[in-house]
N, C-alpha and C positions, 0 to 999 in steps of 0.2 A: 251435431255430434257425428252424423253419418258423413258429412262433408269432411270433417276433421280426420275421421278414420280413413276415408278414401285418400286424402292428401298424404297421411302418414304412410299408407301402404305404397303409394306412388314413390315417395322418397325412399322407403325401404327397398323397393324393387330396384331403384336406380343404384343404391349403395351396393346391392348384391350383384347386379348385372355388370357394373362398370369394370371390376377387376377382370372379368372374362374378356373384355374388349381391350383393355389397356394394362400394361405391366412394364415395370422397369426391373431388370435383373443386373446384378453386379457380378462380374467374372474376374478371376485372377488372370495374370498374363505378364508378358514382358521378356520371356526367355527367347533368345535368338537361336534359330535353327539353320542348318545348311539347306540351301534351296536347289542344289544341283539336280536332284532327282525329279524336280518339277519342270525341267526344261524340255520342251517338245516331247511330251509323253504319248501323244496320239499320232500314229503314222499318217502322213499326208497321202499315202497310197489309199488308205481307208477313208480318209476325210480331208480332201484337198481344200485349200482356202479359195473361196470364190470372191473375187474383187468386184464389187458392184457400186453403181452410182445411182442414187435415188433422186428423182425430180421432186423439188420442194414447192411450196405454195406459190412462190414468186418466180419459178422457172429456173432457179439455181439447182445445182446437183450436189448432194452430200455423199461422201464416201462411206462405205461400210465393208467390213470383211465378214464373210459368212462361212461357217462350217456346219455340216450336218452329219448325223450318224449314217451308217449304211442302212439301206432299205428305203421303203416308200412312205413310212410313217402311218398315221399322223404322229408327229413328234411334238412334245412341249418345246417352248422356246425361252431362251434367255437373251434379252437385248440389253447390252451394256453401253452406258454413256460415261466416258472418262471425265476427269476433272479439267479445270481450266488450263490453258486457253482452248477455245474452239479452233478448228482448222489444223488439226495435227497431221492430216494427210494419210494416204493409203499405206505408205511404208510402215508407219508407226502402228496403225490399226492391224495390219497383217502380222506384224511381229507379236503384238499382244495375243492375237487369235491363235498363233502357233505356240504360245507359251515360251517365246524366245528369251524372256527376261527372268523366268523362274517364278512368276506370279502363278499360283495354283488354280485360280478361280475358273478361268475360261475353259481350259481343257478338262477340268474336273466335271463341269456341267456337260461338256461334250461326251465324256466317258459315261456319264449317267443317262445318256440317251436324249440330250437336249440339242436342238439346233441352237447354235451360239452366234449371235450377231454383235460385232463390236463396231459401234457407230461413231462417226464424227458429228460435228455441228458447227455452225458459224459462230463467230466471236459474239460475246455478250454486248449489249448496248453500253455506250460509254458514260452513261449517267451515274454510274456507281452501282456497287453490288446490292445495295438496299433499295434501289429505285424500283418502283412497281412497273409492270408491263403496261404500255399504253394500248388502249383499245384498238387502235387502227394500225399498229406496227407489226411487221413480220419479224419474228425473232428465232433464236435457236430452239425455242419450244415448238414452233411450227415445223422445224426440221425433225424434231423427235416424233411428232405426230405423223409426218410423211413416212418415216422409217417404220413405225408401227403399222400404218396402213399397207405399206409394201409387204411386210412380213405376213400380215393377216391374209393376204391374197395368194400366198405360196401354196401349191397343191399338197405339199407334204407336211404342212403345219397344222397342229391342233389349235384352232382359233380360240378355244376356251381356256387354254393353258399358256398364256403369254405372260411372262414375268419380266419386268423392267428393273434394272439395277443401275442407279446413278451414284457416282462418287464425287464429293466436293461440289463444284459447280454443276456437274452432271446430276447431283441430287436435287438441286434447285430446278433443273430442267424436268426431272421425273416428278417432282411435287406438282409443278404446274401441269404436266402432262396428264396425271391421273385426276386432276381437277376438271379436265376436258373430256376424258374418255375412261371407261372402266375396263380394267384388266384383271387377270387372275391374281397377281400379287405384285408388290413393289418393294424393293430393297433400297434403302438410302444409306450409303456408306459415308459417315462423317459429312452429312449434307450441308452445303453452304447456302442455306435457305433464307438468306438475308432479303433477297428480292421477294420471295414468296410471303414472308411475314412482315415485310416493311421494317427491317431492323434499323435502329438508330443507336449509334454508340454514344456513351456518356463518360465523362471523366469521373475519377473518384477513388481509384486504387493507388496504393503506394508506388512510388517511382521505381522501386526495385522488383516489382512483380513482373513475371514473364510477359513479354510483349503481347502475345495472343490473349492472355488473361486480362491484361489492362484494356485490351480493345473490346472484348466481348462480355466480360463478367457482369458489368453494370449496364449492358445494353437494354434498350426498351424496344417494343414493337408497335406497329400500327394495328391496334386490336381489331378495328373494323375491317381493314384489308385482310388480316389473317382469318377472321371469321368468314368473310366472303369467299376466300380462296379454299378454305377447308370444307365449307358446308356441302359442296358437291362431290367430295371424294367418297367413293363407294368401294375402293380397292383396299384390301388388307395391306398394312404397311409394317415393315421391319426396319428399325433404325439401329445402325451399328456405329459406335463411337468409342474412342479411347480417352483415358483420363489425362493423357499428355497433350491433348488437342484442345486448344482454346475454344473451338466451336462447340464443345460439349454444352456450353451455356445456352447457345442458340438452339441446339438440338433438343435440349430439355424443354425449351419453350414450345417448340413444335410438338413434341410428344404431349405435353400438358394441354395445349389448346385442342389437339385432336381428341384426347381423352375426354375433355370437357364437352366436346361436340358429339360424343358417343361413337366415335369412329374406332375401327379395329386397328389398333396400333400396339406395337411392342418395342421396347428399347433395350438393347444389350450393351452394357458398358464394360469395357475391358481395361483393367489396370495397366498403366504404362503404354497403352496403345497410342502410337503416333497418328498424325492426321489421317492418312489413308492406309493404315495398317491392314485393314480388312482385305485389301487386294495384294499386299506384299510387294516384292520387287517389281518395279515397272520400267527400270532402265533409265530413270531421269538422271541426267548428268548433274554432279555436284550435290546430290541428295543421298543421305543415308536412309535406306528403306529396306531393312532386313525382313526376312521371313520370321515371324514370331509364332510361338505356340498359340497365341491369341488369334493369329490369322487363320490357322487351321481349325480352331474351335469355332470361330465365326463362320467359316466356310461350311462346316457340318450343320450348324444351326440354320444357315441360309438355304442349304439344300433341303432340309426338313421343312422349312417354312414354305419354300416354293412348291414342294410336293403336297403339303397338307392344307395350304391356305384355303379358306372358304369365305 
């Protein structure tokens, strides 16, 4: 009887504790807004762009654009990893860092007193998006670790308040990264975590379903790989995704597996949000990427999360 009571109390504690660690929130959105006022809002006289090249594990150099607030710090940090492909180059990184495209995220963090680092990384392995990392290979995840180590060593950085933000493939990079090192917070914007979870696509939807939905809705994952990758994560995670993004199905699987493992994770879902709506206009040729009301709401939630994460 005592053992049964103890077991019941353990289950009751888990049921009470889990919502505090994991939560999915649904948000309205989809209204397009002008983005002109978000172009280059921080003077480069006050915060010039520093173009840096960081040595990686195998001796290659990865480009990054860094801006810091005035003063000596110590400042919190946002390190941003863009979506695929890797190898965007310094010109693109610098443009994002300056807010040249109207995406509000990078300069907003800068205005809020963060050092902002916009980092590149090498191309992903050619085995496919869902292929796991090999134990002996050096990948874009190692590039991310090199950037984190470089930033940690800067004299004006608060080493205890480093937030990493990965979008799309950059989200897969960040998921692997926080499985290898613990940071203050991690934000995953529509993360393409197929490699992290070992996602396999399966047929089964109607032929007239949207392409991304056909691709991911019935996907399965490598449960053992996902468990192994997730178990070492100690960093609080915020996931941002829109309902117009087929990756929402993959991202739900990530959230649910993290929640089941007792990790600190929250997922914010935005109605009508496109794949990387959370960043807004990025200047990609041939793509419609408007600034949405959801973009600005997600940004406010991201700032609060980075500030308050524990």
